[in-house]
VOGU-3710 file (C-alpha; in Angstrom, 3 decimals, decimal comma):
1> mgsiagvalc> 12,893/16,207/19,728  10,531/18,997/20,422  6,911/18,549/19,183  6,230/15,117/17,647  3,261/16,802/16,237  4,377/16,480/12,521  5,590/12,736/12,687  2,495/11,932/10,721  3,692/13,707/7,790  6,832/11,622/7,442
11> lalcicpcwa> 4,662/8,960/5,718  4,593/10,828/2,526  8,502/10,583/2,279  8,130/7,407/0,339  6,930/9,541/-2,663  10,422/10,855/-2,785  12,675/8,184/-1,201  16,117/9,556/-2,488  15,257/12,771/-0,312  15,487/10,992/2,836
21> qrprekippp> 18,873/11,430/4,083  20,712/9,004/5,969  22,310/9,934/9,322  25,321/12,143/8,781  28,075/9,759/7,503  31,611/10,499/6,851  32,956/9,572/3,564  34,968/6,641/3,966  38,735/6,788/3,495  40,317/5,056/0,448
31> prpipqgrqq> 40,699/1,355/1,153  44,050/0,104/2,694  46,012/-2,552/0,991  45,051/-6,119/2,072  47,576/-8,294/3,366  48,239/-11,424/1,553  45,913/-14,215/2,433  43,217/-12,151/3,905  39,690/-11,310/2,211  38,169/-8,031/2,156
41> prpkardqhp> 34,687/-7,851/3,569  32,060/-6,972/1,074  30,750/-3,533/1,424  26,786/-2,999/1,866  25,039/-2,205/-1,541  24,950/1,482/-1,537  26,019/4,018/-4,071  29,622/3,484/-5,205  30,189/7,310/-5,190  28,520/8,706/-2,219
51> hppgffqrlr> 27,714/12,388/-2,084  28,358/14,426/1,053  25,395/14,746/3,544  22,848/17,211/2,210  24,056/17,357/-1,377  20,577/16,051/-2,824  18,567/18,504/-0,556  20,825/21,491/-2,007  20,516/20,067/-5,509  16,715/20,131/-5,284
61> elppqeqqrv> 16,527/23,655/-4,223  18,193/24,967/-7,387  16,400/25,973/-10,548  15,959/22,974/-12,763  18,582/24,221/-15,366  21,107/24,783/-12,503  20,253/21,100/-11,320  21,077/19,708/-14,876  24,228/21,924/-14,888  25,472/20,703/-11,383
71> manderfqrl> 24,729/16,812/-12,377  26,358/17,345/-15,652  29,609/18,645/-13,923  29,628/16,523/-10,960  32,208/13,722/-11,187  30,580/11,448/-8,415  27,154/11,747/-10,138  28,645/10,734/-13,473  30,006/7,560/-11,962  26,875/6,500/-10,557
81> pperkaqirq> 25,184/3,423/-12,397  22,518/4,431/-15,082  19,666/3,390/-12,975  20,579/5,462/-10,053  21,137/8,587/-12,239  17,744/7,829/-13,877  16,041/7,510/-10,474  17,722/10,802/-9,148  16,537/12,667/-12,329  13,078/11,322/-12,025
91> nlqhwnsltp> 13,005/12,190/-8,253  14,088/15,860/-9,301  11,483/16,033/-11,896  8,853/15,036/-9,491  10,067/17,657/-6,878  10,059/20,271/-9,666  6,578/19,539/-10,251  5,418/20,104/-6,636  3,584/23,277/-5,592  5,651/25,439/-3,048
101> qqkqatrerq> 3,299/24,247/-0,366  3,995/20,493/-1,153  7,817/21,193/-1,196  7,493/22,874/2,300  5,487/19,926/3,579  8,170/17,568/2,164  11,084/19,519/3,773  8,995/19,417/7,218  8,467/15,761/6,862  12,178/14,963/6,099
111> aileslspek> 13,196/17,037/8,998  10,854/14,933/11,181  12,115/11,683/9,745  15,737/12,816/10,510  15,078/13,758/13,875  14,087/9,926/14,719  16,505/7,607/16,069  17,837/5,242/13,301  15,533/2,404/14,751  12,419/4,596/14,594
121> reaaralfpq> 13,441/5,669/10,969  13,772/2,273/9,846  10,350/1,549/11,485  8,828/4,346/9,760  10,305/3,139/6,469  8,778/-0,245/7,004  5,327/1,429/7,486  5,343/3,298/4,260  4,480/0,526/1,959  1,667/-0,515/4,311
131> ynrlppgrkq> 0,216/3,084/4,201  0,732/3,491/0,540  -1,451/0,457/-0,136  -4,473/2,151/1,279  -7,002/4,038/-0,920  -6,815/7,805/-0,523  -10,034/7,954/1,582  -8,552/5,423/4,033  -5,268/7,014/4,037  -6,970/10,279/5,083
141> avmgafmrlr> -8,830/8,400/7,838  -5,782/6,569/9,180  -3,870/10,022/9,077  -6,682/11,767/11,013  -6,664/9,049/13,656  -2,771/9,201/13,943  -3,055/12,915/14,483  -5,512/12,428/17,195  -3,307/9,648/18,602  -0,048/11,790/18,672
151> dlppqqrerf> -1,927/14,709/20,382  -2,725/12,179/23,319  -0,734/11,467/26,386  1,430/8,343/25,958  -0,679/6,604/28,739  -3,920/7,253/26,657  -2,768/5,983/23,169  -3,331/2,342/24,119  -6,974/3,084/25,498  -7,474/4,940/22,141
161> lsspqvqnrf> -6,253/2,225/19,822  -8,548/-0,151/21,654  -11,546/1,957/21,793  -14,667/1,016/20,009  -14,345/3,936/17,950  -11,074/2,778/16,275  -12,199/-0,925/16,336  -15,368/-0,200/14,484  -13,864/2,376/12,193  -10,616/0,692/10,992
171> spderellrg> -9,775/-2,762/9,539  -7,302/-4,935/11,251  -4,516/-3,929/8,943  -5,344/-0,314/9,488  -5,284/-0,852/13,194  -1,916/-2,561/12,951  -0,626/0,449/10,946  -1,929/2,836/13,665  0,016/0,723/16,219  3,059/1,041/14,355
181> lsgllr> 2,716/4,893/13,971  1,956/4,964/17,745  5,315/3,171/18,315  7,042/5,957/16,584  5,814/8,478/19,147  7,497/6,808/22,076
//
């Protein structure tokens, strides 16, 4: 995966959850007729009209007027439930309000998240709510500790997490969060 230096940045993806792209998936073929007497398995709860991989990343890179035009003319988008369309529009509005530096940082976090295995990606997403509940000053402290942790060789990470410096500076919940983040580095 190259440098894991930016894994910490993936925590902010929760701000724009629709930008986190699922692993490359093929659009399923049309359903086959079901023989008499057999029940069709229920599909997982997902968009009923999935877009090709990268669609939303490409959409967000367009100027706002062009985004609106694409959504108005995209048949799949038009068939989405109203709540999902509203969520996408809200996420685009948030994206459009970011500075160029914030957009670049988000792109980098997304690339890092996508480089994780599906299991680690799910683990990272499970950590987001815990991280987001922290006050801004504590987020910064946890992120700083994680950046130090990620720069350590794997055999020294547990020693760092058990050190008096970490034990005295962080609450039990924050130490648990740091352990979870450390698990993403393996």
